[in-house]
Every structure is written in structure tokens, then in C-alpha cells.
N, C-alpha and C positions, 0 to 999 in steps of 0.2 A: 704874972710871969710874961716876959717879953719873948715871943716866939718868932716874930717876923719884924724886920727892920728895913725900911727903904731910905737910902741916902742918895738917891739919884739927883743929878743936877746940883749937887752941893759944892763941887769944885774945891774939895778940901785940900788945904796945904798939908805937907808931910807932917807938920807939927800936930795936926789934928788926927791924921790917919794913924799915926803911931800908937796913941793910946787906944784907939779902936781895935787895932790888931792885937794889942796886949790883952784887951778884954775878950777877944775871940778865943784866946788860949784858955780862958777860965770858964767861959759860959758853957752850960750843959743844956740850956733850954732853947737857944736860938736855932731854928731850923731853916730859916729863909733870910737871905741878905741880898739887897739890891744895891750895887755900886755903879750902876750904869750912868753913862754920860757925865763923868767927873773929870775928864781930861787926864786920867791916870796913864802913866807910862810904865815901862817894864820894871824899873828900879823900885819905885814905891809899891807897885802892885805885888812885887815879890815878897814884901813883908806880910801881905795878906795871905799869900800862899804858904809862907812859913808857919803862920798861925793855924792854917788849915791842916797842917801835918799833925798838930796836936788835937785840934777840935774834931771830934767824931760825930757830933750831933747835927752839924750843918749839912743839909742835903740839897739845898737849892741856893745857888749864888749866881748873880748876873754881873758880868763885866762889859755888857753891851755898850757900844758907843764910846769906848775909851781909845787911847792911842797905844794899843798893845800890838806887838809885832809877833813874828813867827817864833822868836826865842821865848816869848811869854807862853805861847801855845805849847811849846816843848816842856817848859817848867810846869805848866798846869797839868799836862798829861802825866808827868812824873808823880805829882802829888796825888792824882786820882787813882794811881795804881794801887 
């Protein structure tokens, strides 16, 4: 079972990120996800946040080193509530 996934420095295009976010909605085993240093911006990163609203098993996620703004921080705080 996959419990930890590091995708840092992958610079995934949206076409690759979308299936990953869809899988996040379904997985119950993944507890750690590292998406750091991928050049993510708020729009594509919001798809990850939407998946996190459904996924309750993920407890550690990293967005370090992406191009995320204060608006993303607000979106993230809403999801974490």
C-alpha cells in the first residue's frame, strides 16, 4: 500500500495534475504527499484543495516552493477548517 508520495520538482502540467487530484479523492491509504517546487499556481493547486475536502486520510502535504499567493493561503485555511 502506498502511504507516502513525493512528486517534488516534477513540474507537472495540468493534464497530469488532474488525474492525481482525482486519485486523491479515492485513496484511503495515502497519508503524506509532497508537491513542493513544482511551479504550481493558485488555479491548478485549487484542484488539489478540492480533492482534500473529500480525502480525510491525508495528514501531511507540502506545497513549499510553488508560486502560491495569499488567496491560496485563504483557500487552504478554509479546507483545513
